C-alpha positions in Angstrom: 75.7 20.6 -0.4 78.9 21.9 -1.7 80.4 20.8 -5.0 83.2 19.2 -3.6 81.2 17.1 -1.2 78.7 16.1 -4.0 81.6 15.3 -6.2 83.1 12.8 -3.3 79.8 11.3 -2.9 79.7 10.7 -6.7 83.1 9.2 -6.7 82.5 6.8 -3.9 79.4 5.6 -5.3 80.8 5.0 -8.8 83.8 3.2 -7.2 81.3 1.0 -5.4 79.3 0.3 -8.6 82.5 -0.7 -10.4 83.4 -3.2 -7.7 79.9 -4.6 -7.9 80.1 -4.9 -11.7 83.6 -6.5 -11.5 82.2 -9.0 -9.2 79.2 -9.9 -11.6 81.6 -10.0 -14.5 83.7 -12.7 -12.6 81.5 -15.5 -13.2 81.3 -15.1 -16.9 85.0 -14.4 -17.0 85.7 -17.8 -15.0 83.6 -19.7 -17.6 85.2 -18.2 -20.6 88.7 -19.1 -19.2 87.4 -22.7 -18.4 86.2 -22.9 -22.0 89.7 -21.9 -23.2 91.4 -24.3 -21.1 89.3 -27.0 -21.8 89.5 -26.1 -25.5 85.7 -25.9 -25.9 83.4 -23.3 -27.3 82.1 -21.0 -24.7 78.4 -20.3 -24.1 77.4 -17.3 -26.2 75.3 -16.0 -23.3 78.4 -15.9 -21.1 80.4 -14.2 -23.8 77.6 -11.5 -24.2 77.4 -11.2 -20.2 81.3 -10.7 -20.3 81.2 -7.9 -23.0 78.0 -6.1 -21.4 79.6 -6.0 -18.0 82.9 -5.0 -19.5 81.4 -2.1 -21.4 79.6 -1.1 -18.1 82.7 -1.2 -16.2 84.6 1.0 -18.9 81.8 3.4 -18.8 81.9 3.9 -15.1 85.7 4.1 -15.1 85.5 7.0 -17.6 82.9 8.7 -15.4 85.1 8.3 -12.4 88.0 9.9 -14.3 85.8 12.9 -15.2 84.7 13.2 -11.5 88.3 13.1 -10.2 89.4 15.5 -12.9 86.5 17.9 -12.0 87.3 17.6 -8.3 91.0 18.4 -8.9 90.1 21.4 -10.7 87.8 22.7 -7.8 90.9 22.1 -5.5 93.0 24.7 -7.4 
């Protein structure tokens, strides 16, 4: 398999993973927003889920940027 096609596959997989993680994060995000609107303390577990999913999403986005940069360098 060529390096370009391998990178394109990894980019596609990483994009799909980011979408899946964002969907998982939405639940805790909505619970946190509800707590803010109702002026109550959010559940610490929901806060932790939000932080973990956000950190994972940030890691995957950085990985995606590296893959895209590497692919651009191969195109030159």
